[in-house]
N, C-alpha and C positions, 0 to 999 in steps of 0.2 A: 743607078738604083733608085726606085721610087719608094718613099716611106708610106706607112699606113697611119691614119689618124686615130689616136686614142684619146680617151677622156680619163683624167685622174681625179678622184674625190679624196681629199686629204682631211683627216681629223687629228687635231693636236691641241697643244697648250692646255692640257687637262690639269685640273686642280680642284680641291675641295676646301672650303672654309666651313669648319664645323662649329655649330652653335654650342657644342658641349665642352669646348675648350675653356679652361678657367685661367684667369690671370694670376691666381694663387699657386698654380702648378710650378713648383720650384725646378722641375726638370726641363721646362720649356723656356728657351732663351732666344728664339729667333725664327728663322724661316722654315725649318723642318721640324715636324712633330717628333717627339722622342720615340725610341724603339719599343717601349712597353705599352704602346697603344695598339688598337686593332688595325688591321690592314684594310685598305679601301681599293676596290676594283670596279671595273665596269665591263659589261658585255656590249659590243658594238656590232650592229647588223645594218646591212643595206637592204631595205625592203623594196620590192618591186622588180628586182633582178632575178634571173633564173638560178636557183640553188645558191644563194649568196652565202659566203662563209661567215662564221661568227667569230669575232676576235675578243679575247679576254686580256685586258691590260691593267696594269697597276696605276692608281691615281695618287699623286702626292697630296699630303694634307698640309695646309699652311694655316697660320694663325689668323683668326678674324679680329685680332686686337691691334694689328699693325697693318699698314698699307703695303702689302707684298704683292708684286706682280706674279702671275703663274709662270712656271718654267716654260721657256720657249722650246718646245719639243714636238716631234711628230710621233703620233701614237699608231695610226692605222691608215692604210691607203686602200682604195678600191680602184682597179684598173680595168677598163673595158674598151674594146674597139668602138669608135664613134658610131658606126652604123648600128651597133647593138644597143647602146645605152640611150641614144637619142630617140629610139622608138618606144621607150618605156613610159608608162603613165603612172602618176601617183607615186613617184619615187621619193623616199625619205630615209633619213638616218634615224635609227631607233637605238637609244642608249639606256641600259638598265644599270643603276649604280648600287653597289652592295658594300656593306661593312662585314668583314669576315675575320676569323681568328687565324687564318693560315694563308698559304700562297694560292694564286689563282687557279692552279691546276687541280686543286683539291677543294676549292671553296664551296662547290655545290653539294659536297658530301656531308656537310655539317648542318645540324639543325640550328646552330647558333648563327648561321649566316642570315643577315638582315637586309632586306631590300629597302633602300633609302628613297628611291624614286625612279621614275622613268621620264625620259626626254625624247621628244620627236622633233626633228628638223626637216621640213619639206624642202625638196630640191627642184628647181626649175633649170634644166640644163639646155635650154633653147639657145643661149648665146655663148656657151662654153667653147664652141668650135673656134671662135675668134679671140677670146680673151678670158682671163681668170675672173671668177665670180665668187663673192663671199655670201654665205647664207646665214652665218651666225658668228659673232665674235664678242664674247662677254660672259657675264654671270647669269645663272638661272637658279631659281629656288628648287630645292629637292623636297617635294611634298609627297608624303606617304598616302596610301589609299584610305587609311583609317583616320578619321577626324581631321583630315587635311593637316596633319602635324608636319611642320617644317623641320628637316633634319640637317639643314645647312645650305650652302650655296655651291653650285658646281660651275666651273669655268670650262669653256671649250671654244675652239675655232673650227668652223667647217667651211671649206672652200673647194672649188673645182677648177681645173685648168686644162687647156688642150695640151696634148703631148704626142708628138710624131715619133714613130718608131719604125725600124726595119725589123721584119719578121723572117726568120730562117727556120727551115725544117730539114732534119736529116731524113733520108729515105731508107735508112737501115741502121743497124747497130754500128757504132763507131769502129769496133774491132773488125767489121766486115768491109771496111774501106768504101763507105757509101758516097753517093752524091749529096750535096746540100743545095736545097732549093730556096729561092726567095719567094715568099708568098705575099700576095696583095689581093685581098678579097678572094675571088674564085680563080684568080690567075696565079700560076706559079711557073718559075723558070729556073734552070740550073745556074748557079753562080760559082760554086766551088766543088772540088772533089777532095776526098780524104784518103790518105794512104796510111794504114796501120802497119807497123813493122816492129821487129825485135832488133835492138841495137847490137852491134858487134861486141861480143864479150871478151875479145882479145885486148888486153890492156895496151898493147902497142898501137892499136888503131882507134881506141875509144878515149875521148876527152873526159868521160865520166867513170873511168876505171876504178877510182877510189871508192865508188858507191856500189860496185858490183859484188854483193855478198848474197848469201842464201836468202831467198824471199821472192816476192812478186816484183820483178825488176825488168829493166831493159825494154819496157814498152815505150813506143814513140808513135805519134800521129802527126802527119804533115798535111797542111791544107794547101791545095794548089788552086790557082785561078784557071779559067777555061782554056788559057793558052798553055797550061802545063807548068807554069812557073810557081815555085814554092813561095807562099806569102805569109805563112805562120806555121809554128811548130809547137808541140807540147811533148815533153820527154821527162820520164821519171829520173830524178837525180838522187833521191833518197828512197831506197827500196821499201816496200810494204812488207815488214817482217813481224813475226809474232814476238811479243815481249816475253822475257824469261818467265817460265812457269805458267804460260798461258798459250792459247791458240788463236789470239786476236791481236790486231794492230791497236795499240793504245795511244791515248792523247799525249802521253809523256814521250813517245817515240813515233811520231806520225810519219807516214809516207809523204813524199813531196814531189811535185811536178814543177818544172821550169817552163814557162810560156815564153816563146821567143818570137820576135818580129824581125823583118829584114833590116839589116844595118848598113847596107850599101857595100859595094865591092864583093858581093858574094858571101858576106858575113851575116851573122845573127846578133841581135842585141836583146838583153833581158827586157821582158815586158811585164812579167808578174810571176808570182810563186803561189802555188796552191798546195795546201797541206790537208790531209784527210786521215781519219782514224775511226775505229769502231767504239761507240759509246759503251760504258760499263753496263753490267747486268745482262739480262737475256734479251734485251730489246734489239731489233734489227734496225738500228739507227746509226747513221754515219754522220760524224761531225766534220766540219770543214772550216778552214780559215784561208782567206785570200789576201795576199799582199800585192800591191802594184807599185812599181818603181822603175825609173829609168836606170838606176844603179841598184842591183839586187842587194848590195851590201847595206843600203839605207832604205828598207821597205816601209811602206805605209799600209796599215791594215784597212781594207775597204769593206770586207764582208766576213761574217762569222755566223754559223748557224748549224742546223741539222737537217738531214733528209732521211725519210723512212725508206729502206730498201724493200719493205714489205708492201707499202701502200703508194710509194712514189712521193714526189714533192718538188719543191722549187729551190733553186740556187738564185739568190737575189743580191745585187749590188744596187743600193738605193741611197742617195745622199740628198733626198728631198727635205724640205722644211715647210712649216706652216707659217705664213706671214701674218703679222698683226696689222690690222687696218691702219692704225695710227703711225706705222713706220713706213708706209708706202711713199709718202710725200717727201721728196728731197733726199732720199737715201736709197738708191737703187740696189746697193749691196745687201740690204736686208730682205730683198724679195725672195730669196731662197737660200737653202744651205748648199754650199759648194756648187755642184752642177746638176742637181736634180736626179731623176731616175737615170741609172746607168745601164743596167742589164738584168735580165732574168732568163733562166733556163729551166724548163719543166721536164721531169723525168718520170717515166711510167714505173709501175711496180715490177718486181723481179719475175713475175709470171707472164709478163708481156714482152713482146719484141720492143726493145728500147729504141725509140726514134725521137731524140731530144728536139724540143722546140725552143728557139732562142729569140728573145726580143732585145733590141739594142736602141737606146735613145739616139735620135738623129743628131743631136749636138756632139755626140762622141764619135761620129763616123765622118771623116773627111776624105777617105779613099778606101779602096777595096781591102788594103792591108789592115786597116783599123777593124773592119768587120770580121776579117779572117781571124784576128787575134781572139775576139770574143767567141767565135765558133770553136777555135782550138781549146779555149778554156772550158766550154760546155762539154766537149768531147772528153777532156781530162777528168771532169767531175763525174761524168757517166762511167768512165773506166775505173775511177776511184771507188765507186760503189761496189764494183766487182772485186777490186783489189782488197777491200776491207771485209770480204767474207771470212768466216771462220776458217782456219787452216785445216780443219777437219772436213771441209766441204771442197768438192772438186770444181775447178774452174771450167768454163766453156772451152771447147777444143780450140777455138780461134785464139785463146789467150794462153795456150800451153805451147811452148816452143818445142 
């Protein structure tokens, strides 16, 4: 399997040093500003790309009275195929920094929201194909438009790096047992087939009989290679059931999938666990949490987030980090968090035929079985969106036994 070349633009290590902090403030004693102060946020855009997303992230406030390094954290990434982004001209990162009285989802609704300043970082991506590049790492003054008043200092790191990925695409809805293609540019070729099925509900024949209660249950999808051998599997182990007094799957009692890989001698071994639920209120939002573990009894949380069933969205596992320039020399372990980008899967809204697209970081795939496990996880997430529909809604006929 041949991977595709991607370019990642990473923005992180965000912090503000405010000139309004006072040494006489008895509540302030160290690195983090007290809770009774305003919130600080920024909008981050990539200008020059087609329909770039706008991200809103929280910015921590640190004292300007002590020598405090900004938190080492990743805030935003922009990911594009190399062929797309290297053709862009005049690409730059645009950041608008605000002080606001409330959380970032509501900040633009308040007249009291104050723009502290705007920052622009130009990007030259000519050499990113072969190596990581830094475009900014340090402090910059936040100067307002009126009277050039300085509202503090803003710290950020902007870097770009090459990132090779495998790209897979379902040619139909997972419950319809589709083929899965590997895509590379304009070329696509089949690599897997999917088989959706209902497990045997007879306790004498099912290893999952303890979980077979009323609800959306018994779903299983097996990934086969082109020779017909099973190489990964996803199966519901905790049914998607309505919580008492409601018609929805709640976070307190989520449905769960077990993702399995081949363990040798015709057996399966646990690869991960996916949990999903319907978010509260009237929103058509599905929450998820993914654990990866060699032993499912000792899981490690790798991803948690939400996907809109109405508008679609992405499931993402990303353990990237933003490096500081002064840590590069002599300490290779500081060059990234964990193992960088792991996986993403894009899902369409509920009014379209669902054909998930899956990207997997090349460093996480050593054989076809590795790729198949990520494909099975994407299929399980797609089916979870269906399983989390209100129980007053009827499922598609393929999902009704």
